[in-house]
CHARMM-style PDB file with segment names, atoms N, HN, CA, C and O in Angstrom:
ATOM      1  N   MET     1     -66.949 200.493 229.199  1.00  0.00      PROA
ATOM      2  CA  MET     1     -68.021 201.346 229.680  1.00  0.00      PROA
ATOM      3  C   MET     1     -68.440 200.850 231.062  1.00  0.00      PROA
ATOM      4  O   MET     1     -68.650 199.651 231.249  1.00  0.00      PROA
ATOM      5  N   GLU     2     -68.563 201.751 232.024  1.00  0.00      PROA
ATOM      6  HN  GLU     2     -68.392 202.725 231.872  1.00  0.00      PROA
ATOM      7  CA  GLU     2     -69.018 201.339 233.346  1.00  0.00      PROA
ATOM      8  C   GLU     2     -70.502 200.992 233.262  1.00  0.00      PROA
ATOM      9  O   GLU     2     -71.244 201.580 232.475  1.00  0.00      PROA
ATOM     10  N   LYS     3     -70.923 200.034 234.081  1.00  0.00      PROA
ATOM     11  HN  LYS     3     -70.320 199.557 234.721  1.00  0.00      PROA
ATOM     12  CA  LYS     3     -72.315 199.605 234.050  1.00  0.00      PROA
ATOM     13  C   LYS     3     -73.211 200.722 234.557  1.00  0.00      PROA
ATOM     14  O   LYS     3     -72.994 201.274 235.635  1.00  0.00      PROA
ATOM     15  N   LYS     4     -74.223 201.042 233.757  1.00  0.00      PROA
ATOM     16  HN  LYS     4     -74.399 200.593 232.881  1.00  0.00      PROA
ATOM     17  CA  LYS     4     -75.204 202.034 234.166  1.00  0.00      PROA
ATOM     18  C   LYS     4     -76.447 201.856 233.314  1.00  0.00      PROA
ATOM     19  O   LYS     4     -76.430 201.129 232.321  1.00  0.00      PROA
ATOM     20  N   MET     5     -77.499 202.505 233.696  1.00  0.00      PROA
ATOM     21  HN  MET     5     -77.513 203.095 234.503  1.00  0.00      PROA
ATOM     22  CA  MET     5     -78.726 202.496 232.917  1.00  0.00      PROA
ATOM     23  C   MET     5     -78.701 203.720 232.009  1.00  0.00      PROA
ATOM     24  O   MET     5     -78.323 204.813 232.430  1.00  0.00      PROA
ATOM     25  N   MET     6     -79.109 203.518 230.757  1.00  0.00      PROA
ATOM     26  HN  MET     6     -79.416 202.630 230.416  1.00  0.00      PROA
ATOM     27  CA  MET     6     -79.028 204.578 229.756  1.00  0.00      PROA
ATOM     28  C   MET     6     -80.405 204.875 229.171  1.00  0.00      PROA
ATOM     29  O   MET     6     -81.259 203.991 229.099  1.00  0.00      PROA
ATOM     30  N   THR     7     -80.613 206.098 228.763  1.00  0.00      PROA
ATOM     31  HN  THR     7     -79.919 206.816 228.821  1.00  0.00      PROA
ATOM     32  CA  THR     7     -81.847 206.489 228.092  1.00  0.00      PROA
ATOM     33  C   THR     7     -81.718 206.202 226.593  1.00  0.00      PROA
ATOM     34  O   THR     7     -80.636 205.883 226.101  1.00  0.00      PROA
ATOM     35  N   VAL     8     -82.837 206.320 225.881  1.00  0.00      PROA
ATOM     36  HN  VAL     8     -83.716 206.579 226.281  1.00  0.00      PROA
ATOM     37  CA  VAL     8     -82.824 206.161 224.427  1.00  0.00      PROA
ATOM     38  C   VAL     8     -81.826 207.136 223.809  1.00  0.00      PROA
ATOM     39  O   VAL     8     -81.028 206.752 222.954  1.00  0.00      PROA
ATOM     40  N   ASP     9     -81.870 208.388 224.237  1.00  0.00      PROA
ATOM     41  HN  ASP     9     -82.518 208.700 224.931  1.00  0.00      PROA
ATOM     42  CA  ASP     9     -80.969 209.395 223.673  1.00  0.00      PROA
ATOM     43  C   ASP     9     -79.504 209.090 223.969  1.00  0.00      PROA
ATOM     44  O   ASP     9     -78.645 209.308 223.116  1.00  0.00      PROA
ATOM     45  N   GLU    10     -79.212 208.590 225.162  1.00  0.00      PROA
ATOM     46  HN  GLU    10     -79.910 208.412 225.855  1.00  0.00      PROA
ATOM     47  CA  GLU    10     -77.831 208.248 225.501  1.00  0.00      PROA
ATOM     48  C   GLU    10     -77.325 207.078 224.646  1.00  0.00      PROA
ATOM     49  O   GLU    10     -76.186 207.084 224.179  1.00  0.00      PROA
ATOM     50  N   VAL    11     -78.185 206.085 224.452  1.00  0.00      PROA
ATOM     51  HN  VAL    11     -79.111 206.080 224.832  1.00  0.00      PROA
ATOM     52  CA  VAL    11     -77.800 204.950 223.613  1.00  0.00      PROA
ATOM     53  C   VAL    11     -77.578 205.422 222.180  1.00  0.00      PROA
ATOM     54  O   VAL    11     -76.597 205.046 221.537  1.00  0.00      PROA
ATOM     55  N   ALA    12     -78.491 206.243 221.690  1.00  0.00      PROA
ATOM     56  HN  ALA    12     -79.287 206.548 222.212  1.00  0.00      PROA
ATOM     57  CA  ALA    12     -78.363 206.761 220.325  1.00  0.00      PROA
ATOM     58  C   ALA    12     -77.057 207.530 220.153  1.00  0.00      PROA
ATOM     59  O   ALA    12     -76.363 207.361 219.150  1.00  0.00      PROA
ATOM     60  N   GLU    13     -76.726 208.359 221.113  1.00  0.00      PROA
ATOM     61  HN  GLU    13     -77.290 208.496 221.928  1.00  0.00      PROA
ATOM     62  CA  GLU    13     -75.478 209.126 221.039  1.00  0.00      PROA
ATOM     63  C   GLU    13     -74.267 208.195 221.081  1.00  0.00      PROA
ATOM     64  O   GLU    13     -73.322 208.374 220.313  1.00  0.00      PROA
ATOM     65  N   PHE    14     -74.287 207.211 221.964  1.00  0.00      PROA
ATOM     66  HN  PHE    14     -75.055 207.065 222.589  1.00  0.00      PROA
ATOM     67  CA  PHE    14     -73.174 206.273 222.085  1.00  0.00      PROA
ATOM     68  C   PHE    14     -72.956 205.496 220.791  1.00  0.00      PROA
ATOM     69  O   PHE    14     -71.817 205.283 220.374  1.00  0.00      PROA
ATOM     70  N   LEU    15     -74.062 205.069 220.150  1.00  0.00      PROA
ATOM     71  HN  LEU    15     -74.987 205.242 220.488  1.00  0.00      PROA
ATOM     72  CA  LEU    15     -73.968 204.282 218.925  1.00  0.00      PROA
ATOM     73  C   LEU    15     -73.858 205.144 217.669  1.00  0.00      PROA
ATOM     74  O   LEU    15     -73.632 204.627 216.575  1.00  0.00      PROA
ATOM     75  N   ALA    16     -74.016 206.447 217.828  1.00  0.00      PROA
ATOM     76  HN  ALA    16     -74.199 206.866 218.717  1.00  0.00      PROA
ATOM     77  CA  ALA    16     -73.999 207.385 216.698  1.00  0.00      PROA
ATOM     78  C   ALA    16     -75.095 207.051 215.690  1.00  0.00      PROA
ATOM     79  O   ALA    16     -74.871 207.016 214.480  1.00  0.00      PROA
ATOM     80  N   VAL    17     -76.284 206.806 216.233  1.00  0.00      PROA
ATOM     81  HN  VAL    17     -76.466 206.834 217.216  1.00  0.00      PROA
ATOM     82  CA  VAL    17     -77.472 206.549 215.417  1.00  0.00      PROA
ATOM     83  C   VAL    17     -78.602 207.427 215.947  1.00  0.00      PROA
ATOM     84  O   VAL    17     -78.447 208.106 216.961  1.00  0.00      PROA
ATOM     85  N   SER    18     -79.725 207.407 215.261  1.00  0.00      PROA
ATOM     86  HN  SER    18     -79.851 206.855 214.437  1.00  0.00      PROA
ATOM     87  CA  SER    18     -80.876 208.191 215.710  1.00  0.00      PROA
ATOM     88  C   SER    18     -81.638 207.439 216.803  1.00  0.00      PROA
ATOM     89  O   SER    18     -81.528 206.217 216.902  1.00  0.00      PROA
ATOM     90  N   PRO    19     -82.406 208.154 217.621  1.00  0.00      PROA
ATOM     91  CA  PRO    19     -83.251 207.479 218.611  1.00  0.00      PROA
ATOM     92  C   PRO    19     -84.231 206.504 217.963  1.00  0.00      PROA
ATOM     93  O   PRO    19     -84.558 205.476 218.555  1.00  0.00      PROA
ATOM     94  N   SER    20     -84.704 206.813 216.755  1.00  0.00      PROA
ATOM     95  HN  SER    20     -84.438 207.648 216.274  1.00  0.00      PROA
ATOM     96  CA  SER    20     -85.627 205.879 216.095  1.00  0.00      PROA
ATOM     97  C   SER    20     -84.914 204.572 215.733  1.00  0.00      PROA
ATOM     98  O   SER    20     -85.543 203.514 215.719  1.00  0.00      PROA
ATOM     99  N   SER    21     -83.620 204.631 215.443  1.00  0.00      PROA
ATOM    100  HN  SER    21     -83.109 205.491 215.455  1.00  0.00      PROA
ATOM    101  CA  SER    21     -82.861 203.401 215.195  1.00  0.00      PROA
ATOM    102  C   SER    21     -82.772 202.561 216.463  1.00  0.00      PROA
ATOM    103  O   SER    21     -82.885 201.337 216.408  1.00  0.00      PROA
ATOM    104  N   VAL    22     -82.571 203.210 217.597  1.00  0.00      PROA
ATOM    105  HN  VAL    22     -82.480 204.205 217.642  1.00  0.00      PROA
ATOM    106  CA  VAL    22     -82.543 202.488 218.876  1.00  0.00      PROA
ATOM    107  C   VAL    22     -83.881 201.792 219.101  1.00  0.00      PROA
ATOM    108  O   VAL    22     -83.918 200.634 219.515  1.00  0.00      PROA
ATOM    109  N   ARG    23     -84.968 202.488 218.831  1.00  0.00      PROA
ATOM    110  HN  ARG    23     -84.938 203.429 218.494  1.00  0.00      PROA
ATOM    111  CA  ARG    23     -86.303 201.880 218.994  1.00  0.00      PROA
ATOM    112  C   ARG    23     -86.492 200.691 218.056  1.00  0.00      PROA
ATOM    113  O   ARG    23     -87.146 199.715 218.426  1.00  0.00      PROA
ATOM    114  N   ARG    24     -85.934 200.756 216.855  1.00  0.00      PROA
ATOM    115  HN  ARG    24     -85.403 201.548 216.555  1.00  0.00      PROA
ATOM    116  CA  ARG    24     -86.018 199.618 215.926  1.00  0.00      PROA
ATOM    117  C   ARG    24     -85.257 198.415 216.469  1.00  0.00      PROA
ATOM    118  O   ARG    24     -85.722 197.283 216.339  1.00  0.00      PROA
ATOM    119  N   TYR    25     -84.084 198.645 217.081  1.00  0.00      PROA
ATOM    120  HN  TYR    25     -83.706 199.565 217.187  1.00  0.00      PROA
ATOM    121  CA  TYR    25     -83.350 197.540 217.702  1.00  0.00      PROA
ATOM    122  C   TYR    25     -84.212 196.868 218.773  1.00  0.00      PROA
ATOM    123  O   TYR    25     -84.214 195.643 218.902  1.00  0.00      PROA
ATOM    124  N   VAL    26     -84.933 197.672 219.531  1.00  0.00      PROA
ATOM    125  HN  VAL    26     -84.931 198.667 219.426  1.00  0.00      PROA
ATOM    126  CA  VAL    26     -85.820 197.136 220.564  1.00  0.00      PROA
ATOM    127  C   VAL    26     -86.953 196.348 219.920  1.00  0.00      PROA
ATOM    128  O   VAL    26     -87.247 195.226 220.331  1.00  0.00      PROA
ATOM    129  N   ASP    27     -87.586 196.933 218.918  1.00  0.00      PROA
ATOM    130  HN  ASP    27     -87.348 197.845 218.584  1.00  0.00      PROA
ATOM    131  CA  ASP    27     -88.720 196.277 218.250  1.00  0.00      PROA
ATOM    132  C   ASP    27     -88.327 194.945 217.627  1.00  0.00      PROA
ATOM    133  O   ASP    27     -89.127 194.010 217.591  1.00  0.00      PROA
ATOM    134  N   ARG    28     -87.088 194.859 217.132  1.00  0.00      PROA
ATOM    135  HN  ARG    28     -86.438 195.619 217.161  1.00  0.00      PROA
ATOM    136  CA  ARG    28     -86.606 193.621 216.510  1.00  0.00      PROA
ATOM    137  C   ARG    28     -86.040 192.634 217.529  1.00  0.00      PROA
ATOM    138  O   ARG    28     -85.609 191.541 217.161  1.00  0.00      PROA
ATOM    139  N   GLY    29     -86.040 193.011 218.797  1.00  0.00      PROA
ATOM    140  HN  GLY    29     -86.390 193.899 219.095  1.00  0.00      PROA
ATOM    141  CA  GLY    29     -85.542 192.124 219.843  1.00  0.00      PROA
ATOM    142  C   GLY    29     -84.029 192.072 219.933  1.00  0.00      PROA
ATOM    143  O   GLY    29     -83.480 191.165 220.559  1.00  0.00      PROA
ATOM    144  N   GLU    30     -83.341 193.032 219.317  1.00  0.00      PROA
ATOM    145  HN  GLU    30     -83.787 193.769 218.808  1.00  0.00      PROA
ATOM    146  CA  GLU    30     -81.886 193.046 219.324  1.00  0.00      PROA
ATOM    147  C   GLU    30     -81.306 193.750 220.543  1.00  0.00      PROA
ATOM    148  O   GLU    30     -80.127 193.585 220.857  1.00  0.00      PROA
ATOM    149  N   LEU    31     -82.126 194.529 221.227  1.00  0.00      PROA
ATOM    150  HN  LEU    31     -83.084 194.663 220.973  1.00  0.00      PROA
ATOM    151  CA  LEU    31     -81.658 195.286 222.387  1.00  0.00      PROA
ATOM    152  C   LEU    31     -82.728 195.226 223.478  1.00  0.00      PROA
ATOM    153  O   LEU    31     -83.808 195.793 223.320  1.00  0.00      PROA
ATOM    154  N   PRO    32     -82.430 194.541 224.584  1.00  0.00      PROA
ATOM    155  CA  PRO    32     -83.401 194.453 225.682  1.00  0.00      PROA
ATOM    156  C   PRO    32     -83.654 195.816 226.314  1.00  0.00      PROA
ATOM    157  O   PRO    32     -82.768 196.670 226.355  1.00  0.00      PROA
ATOM    158  N   VAL    33     -84.853 196.004 226.797  1.00  0.00      PROA
ATOM    159  HN  VAL    33     -85.572 195.311 226.764  1.00  0.00      PROA
ATOM    160  CA  VAL    33     -85.251 197.254 227.424  1.00  0.00      PROA
ATOM    161  C   VAL    33     -85.729 196.974 228.847  1.00  0.00      PROA
ATOM    162  O   VAL    33     -86.286 195.912 229.123  1.00  0.00      PROA
ATOM    163  N   VAL    34     -85.511 197.915 229.733  1.00  0.00      PROA
ATOM    164  HN  VAL    34     -85.058 198.778 229.509  1.00  0.00      PROA
ATOM    165  CA  VAL    34     -86.001 197.834 231.112  1.00  0.00      PROA
ATOM    166  C   VAL    34     -86.984 198.984 231.291  1.00  0.00      PROA
ATOM    167  O   VAL    34     -86.649 200.138 231.026  1.00  0.00      PROA
ATOM    168  N   ARG    35     -88.180 198.674 231.735  1.00  0.00      PROA
ATOM    169  HN  ARG    35     -88.452 197.737 231.950  1.00  0.00      PROA
ATOM    170  CA  ARG    35     -89.201 199.709 231.911  1.00  0.00      PROA
ATOM    171  C   ARG    35     -89.409 199.984 233.398  1.00  0.00      PROA
ATOM    172  O   ARG    35     -89.598 199.068 234.198  1.00  0.00      PROA
ATOM    173  N   PHE    36     -89.370 201.252 233.740  1.00  0.00      PROA
ATOM    174  HN  PHE    36     -89.217 201.997 233.090  1.00  0.00      PROA
ATOM    175  CA  PHE    36     -89.648 201.717 235.096  1.00  0.00      PROA
ATOM    176  C   PHE    36     -90.842 202.642 234.987  1.00  0.00      PROA
ATOM    177  O   PHE    36     -90.687 203.825 234.684  1.00  0.00      PROA
ATOM    178  N   GLY    37     -92.036 202.114 235.232  1.00  0.00      PROA
ATOM    179  HN  GLY    37     -92.161 201.153 235.478  1.00  0.00      PROA
ATOM    180  CA  GLY    37     -93.229 202.934 235.034  1.00  0.00      PROA
ATOM    181  C   GLY    37     -93.304 203.342 233.576  1.00  0.00      PROA
ATOM    182  O   GLY    37     -93.357 202.484 232.696  1.00  0.00      PROA
ATOM    183  N   GLY    38     -93.309 204.636 233.308  1.00  0.00      PROA
ATOM    184  HN  GLY    38     -93.266 205.334 234.024  1.00  0.00      PROA
ATOM    185  CA  GLY    38     -93.351 205.122 231.935  1.00  0.00      PROA
ATOM    186  C   GLY    38     -91.984 205.359 231.326  1.00  0.00      PROA
ATOM    187  O   GLY    38     -91.888 205.773 230.171  1.00  0.00      PROA
ATOM    188  N   SER    39     -90.928 205.104 232.079  1.00  0.00      PROA
ATOM    189  HN  SER    39     -91.006 204.768 233.017  1.00  0.00      PROA
ATOM    190  CA  SER    39     -89.576 205.343 231.592  1.00  0.00      PROA
ATOM    191  C   SER    39     -88.977 204.093 230.967  1.00  0.00      PROA
ATOM    192  O   SER    39     -89.231 202.977 231.422  1.00  0.00      PROA
ATOM    193  N   VAL    40     -88.192 204.281 229.937  1.00  0.00      PROA
ATOM    194  HN  VAL    40     -87.985 205.187 229.567  1.00  0.00      PROA
ATOM    195  CA  VAL    40     -87.502 203.195 229.262  1.00  0.00      PROA
ATOM    196  C   VAL    40     -86.012 203.402 229.470  1.00  0.00      PROA
ATOM    197  O   VAL    40     -85.494 204.497 229.249  1.00  0.00      PROA
ATOM    198  N   ARG    41     -85.327 202.355 229.891  1.00  0.00      PROA
ATOM    199  HN  ARG    41     -85.748 201.466 230.070  1.00  0.00      PROA
ATOM    200  CA  ARG    41     -83.888 202.424 230.112  1.00  0.00      PROA
ATOM    201  C   ARG    41     -83.224 201.187 229.528  1.00  0.00      PROA
ATOM    202  O   ARG    41     -83.861 200.156 229.311  1.00  0.00      PROA
ATOM    203  N   PHE    42     -81.924 201.321 229.280  1.00  0.00      PROA
ATOM    204  HN  PHE    42     -81.407 202.158 229.456  1.00  0.00      PROA
ATOM    205  CA  PHE    42     -81.137 200.236 228.723  1.00  0.00      PROA
ATOM    206  C   PHE    42     -79.938 199.998 229.614  1.00  0.00      PROA
ATOM    207  O   PHE    42     -79.294 200.944 230.069  1.00  0.00      PROA
ATOM    208  N   ASP    43     -79.640 198.735 229.864  1.00  0.00      PROA
ATOM    209  HN  ASP    43     -80.164 197.967 229.495  1.00  0.00      PROA
ATOM    210  CA  ASP    43     -78.440 198.368 230.626  1.00  0.00      PROA
ATOM    211  C   ASP    43     -77.240 198.551 229.697  1.00  0.00      PROA
ATOM    212  O   ASP    43     -77.239 198.034 228.580  1.00  0.00      PROA
ATOM    213  N   SER    44     -76.234 199.271 230.142  1.00  0.00      PROA
ATOM    214  HN  SER    44     -76.235 199.691 231.049  1.00  0.00      PROA
ATOM    215  CA  SER    44     -75.068 199.541 229.291  1.00  0.00      PROA
ATOM    216  C   SER    44     -74.383 198.252 228.840  1.00  0.00      PROA
ATOM    217  O   SER    44     -73.787 198.216 227.763  1.00  0.00      PROA
ATOM    218  N   GLU    45     -74.458 197.201 229.644  1.00  0.00      PROA
ATOM    219  HN  GLU    45     -74.942 197.230 230.519  1.00  0.00      PROA
ATOM    220  CA  GLU    45     -73.862 195.920 229.240  1.00  0.00      PROA
ATOM    221  C   GLU    45     -74.609 195.328 228.046  1.00  0.00      PROA
ATOM    222  O   GLU    45     -73.990 194.710 227.179  1.00  0.00      PROA
ATOM    223  N   ASP    46     -75.937 195.508 227.989  1.00  0.00      PROA
ATOM    224  HN  ASP    46     -76.440 196.010 228.693  1.00  0.00      PROA
ATOM    225  CA  ASP    46     -76.709 195.041 226.832  1.00  0.00      PROA
ATOM    226  C   ASP    46     -76.329 195.818 225.581  1.00  0.00      PROA
ATOM    227  O   ASP    46     -76.271 195.254 224.488  1.00  0.00      PROA
ATOM    228  N   VAL    47     -76.070 197.109 225.739  1.00  0.00      PROA
ATOM    229  HN  VAL    47     -76.117 197.567 226.626  1.00  0.00      PROA
ATOM    230  CA  VAL    47     -75.641 197.938 224.608  1.00  0.00      PROA
ATOM    231  C   VAL    47     -74.288 197.444 224.106  1.00  0.00      PROA
ATOM    232  O   VAL    47     -74.081 197.331 222.898  1.00  0.00      PROA
ATOM    233  N   GLU    48     -73.370 197.152 225.015  1.00  0.00      PROA
ATOM    234  HN  GLU    48     -73.537 197.244 225.997  1.00  0.00      PROA
ATOM    235  CA  GLU    48     -72.053 196.624 224.638  1.00  0.00      PROA
ATOM    236  C   GLU    48     -72.188 195.292 223.909  1.00  0.00      PROA
ATOM    237  O   GLU    48     -71.478 195.045 222.934  1.00  0.00      PROA
ATOM    238  N   ARG    49     -73.095 194.429 224.373  1.00  0.00      PROA
ATOM    239  HN  ARG    49     -73.672 194.629 225.164  1.00  0.00      PROA
ATOM    240  CA  ARG    49     -73.297 193.139 223.708  1.00  0.00      PROA
ATOM    241  C   ARG    49     -73.816 193.335 222.286  1.00  0.00      PROA
ATOM    242  O   ARG    49     -73.421 192.607 221.375  1.00  0.00      PROA
ATOM    243  N   LEU    50     -74.698 194.313 222.092  1.00  0.00      PROA
ATOM    244  HN  LEU    50     -75.019 194.904 222.832  1.00  0.00      PROA
ATOM    245  CA  LEU    50     -75.190 194.623 220.752  1.00  0.00      PROA
ATOM    246  C   LEU    50     -74.031 195.032 219.847  1.00  0.00      PROA
ATOM    247  O   LEU    50     -73.946 194.583 218.704  1.00  0.00      PROA
ATOM    248  N   VAL    51     -73.153 195.870 220.348  1.00  0.00      PROA
ATOM    249  HN  VAL    51     -73.222 196.234 221.276  1.00  0.00      PROA
ATOM    250  CA  VAL    51     -71.991 196.308 219.570  1.00  0.00      PROA
ATOM    251  C   VAL    51     -71.121 195.110 219.208  1.00  0.00      PROA
ATOM    252  O   VAL    51     -70.683 194.993 218.063  1.00  0.00      PROA
ATOM    253  N   GLU    52     -70.867 194.229 220.153  1.00  0.00      PROA
ATOM    254  HN  GLU    52     -71.223 194.324 221.083  1.00  0.00      PROA
ATOM    255  CA  GLU    52     -70.032 193.047 219.897  1.00  0.00      PROA
ATOM    256  C   GLU    52     -70.676 192.129 218.864  1.00  0.00      PROA
ATOM    257  O   GLU    52     -69.978 191.591 218.005  1.00  0.00      PROA
ATOM    258  N   ARG    53     -72.003 191.939 218.929  1.00  0.00      PROA
ATOM    259  HN  ARG    53     -72.571 192.376 219.627  1.00  0.00      PROA
ATOM    260  CA  ARG    53     -72.692 191.118 217.932  1.00  0.00      PROA
ATOM    261  C   ARG    53     -72.565 191.735 216.540  1.00  0.00      PROA
ATOM    262  O   ARG    53     -72.339 191.027 215.559  1.00  0.00      PROA
ATOM    263  N   CYS    54     -72.711 193.045 216.463  1.00  0.00      PROA
ATOM    264  HN  CYS    54     -72.895 193.620 217.261  1.00  0.00      PROA
ATOM    265  CA  CYS    54     -72.582 193.731 215.169  1.00  0.00      PROA
ATOM    266  C   CYS    54     -71.164 193.590 214.614  1.00  0.00      PROA
ATOM    267  O   CYS    54     -70.982 193.406 213.411  1.00  0.00      PROA
ATOM    268  N   LYS    55     -70.172 193.675 215.484  1.00  0.00      PROA
ATOM    269  HN  LYS    55     -70.321 193.824 216.462  1.00  0.00      PROA
ATOM    270  CA  LYS    55     -68.784 193.478 215.052  1.00  0.00      PROA
ATOM    271  C   LYS    55     -68.579 192.063 214.510  1.00  0.00      PROA
ATOM    272  O   LYS    55     -67.921 191.874 213.487  1.00  0.00      PROA
ATOM    273  N   ALA    56     -69.141 191.080 215.194  1.00  0.00      PROA
ATOM    274  HN  ALA    56     -69.676 191.233 216.025  1.00  0.00      PROA
ATOM    275  CA  ALA    56     -68.992 189.683 214.771  1.00  0.00      PROA
ATOM    276  C   ALA    56     -69.664 189.454 213.423  1.00  0.00      PROA
ATOM    277  O   ALA    56     -69.130 188.743 212.572  1.00  0.00      PROA
ATOM    278  N   ILE    57     -70.828 190.051 213.231  1.00  0.00      PROA
ATOM    279  HN  ILE    57     -71.262 190.628 213.923  1.00  0.00      PROA
ATOM    280  CA  ILE    57     -71.533 189.920 211.951  1.00  0.00      PROA
ATOM    281  C   ILE    57     -70.719 190.568 210.845  1.00  0.00      PROA
ATOM    282  O   ILE    57     -70.594 190.004 209.758  1.00  0.00      PROA
ATOM    283  N   ALA    58     -70.170 191.732 211.104  1.00  0.00      PROA
ATOM    284  HN  ALA    58     -70.272 192.190 211.987  1.00  0.00      PROA
ATOM    285  CA  ALA    58     -69.359 192.430 210.090  1.00  0.00      PROA
ATOM    286  C   ALA    58     -68.109 191.630 209.757  1.00  0.00      PROA
ATOM    287  O   ALA    58     -67.724 191.541 208.592  1.00  0.00      PROA
ATOM    288  N   ALA    59     -67.476 191.052 210.764  1.00  0.00      PROA
ATOM    289  HN  ALA    59     -67.789 191.125 211.710  1.00  0.00      PROA
ATOM    290  CA  ALA    59     -66.272 190.248 210.524  1.00  0.00      PROA
ATOM    291  C   ALA    59     -66.598 189.007 209.694  1.00  0.00      PROA
ATOM    292  O   ALA    59     -65.840 188.647 208.792  1.00  0.00      PROA
ATOM    293  N   ALA    60     -67.713 188.356 209.992  1.00  0.00      PROA
ATOM    294  HN  ALA    60     -68.328 188.648 210.725  1.00  0.00      PROA
ATOM    295  CA  ALA    60     -68.114 187.182 209.236  1.00  0.00      PROA
ATOM    296  C   ALA    60     -68.430 187.547 207.788  1.00  0.00      PROA
ATOM    297  O   ALA    60     -68.088 186.805 206.868  1.00  0.00      PROA
ATOM    298  N   ALA    61     -69.075 188.676 207.592  1.00  0.00      PROA
ATOM    299  HN  ALA    61     -69.353 189.279 208.340  1.00  0.00      PROA
ATOM    300  CA  ALA    61     -69.399 189.131 206.236  1.00  0.00      PROA
ATOM    301  C   ALA    61     -68.127 189.459 205.465  1.00  0.00      PROA
ATOM    302  O   ALA    61     -68.051 189.193 204.266  1.00  0.00      PROA
ATOM    303  N   ALA    62     -67.132 190.029 206.126  1.00  0.00      PROA
ATOM    304  HN  ALA    62     -67.193 190.245 207.100  1.00  0.00      PROA
ATOM    305  CA  ALA    62     -65.875 190.367 205.471  1.00  0.00      PROA
ATOM    306  C   ALA    62     -65.122 189.106 205.051  1.00  0.00      PROA
ATOM    307  O   ALA    62     -64.474 189.082 204.005  1.00  0.00      PROA
ATOM    308  N   GLU    63     -65.210 188.063 205.872  1.00  0.00      PROA
ATOM    309  HN  GLU    63     -65.736 188.083 206.722  1.00  0.00      PROA
ATOM    310  CA  GLU    63     -64.545 186.803 205.540  1.00  0.00      PROA
ATOM    311  C   GLU    63     -65.189 186.141 204.329  1.00  0.00      PROA
ATOM    312  O   GLU    63     -64.509 185.516 203.516  1.00  0.00      PROA
ATOM    313  N   GLU    64     -66.515 186.285 204.216  1.00  0.00      PROA
ATOM    314  HN  GLU    64     -67.067 186.793 204.877  1.00  0.00      PROA
ATOM    315  CA  GLU    64     -67.234 185.689 203.089  1.00  0.00      PROA
ATOM    316  C   GLU    64     -67.004 186.453 201.800  1.00  0.00      PROA
ATOM    317  O   GLU    64     -66.978 185.882 200.709  1.00  0.00      PROA
ATOM    318  N   GLY    65     -66.837 187.775 201.953  1.00  0.00      PROA
ATOM    319  HN  GLY    65     -66.859 188.239 202.839  1.00  0.00      PROA
ATOM    320  CA  GLY    65     -66.841 188.696 200.834  1.00  0.00      PROA
ATOM    321  C   GLY    65     -65.692 188.690 199.972  1.00  0.00      PROA
ATOM    322  OT1 GLY    65     -65.641 189.451 199.006  1.00  0.00      PROA
TER     323      GLY     65
END
């Protein structure tokens, strides 16, 4: 993914989750947010890191299982 700033809806679409799920990731500190005045944006590299962490957790769980 090329580096860019993404909206809540763009992140939700990319991850195939709801916008409220994206907000939960933010609330839990799993996804950093950048605020520009009243706007909320996400760095695409942070979104990619979230995906990689989730993959690592799933792989570790599969090894245990």
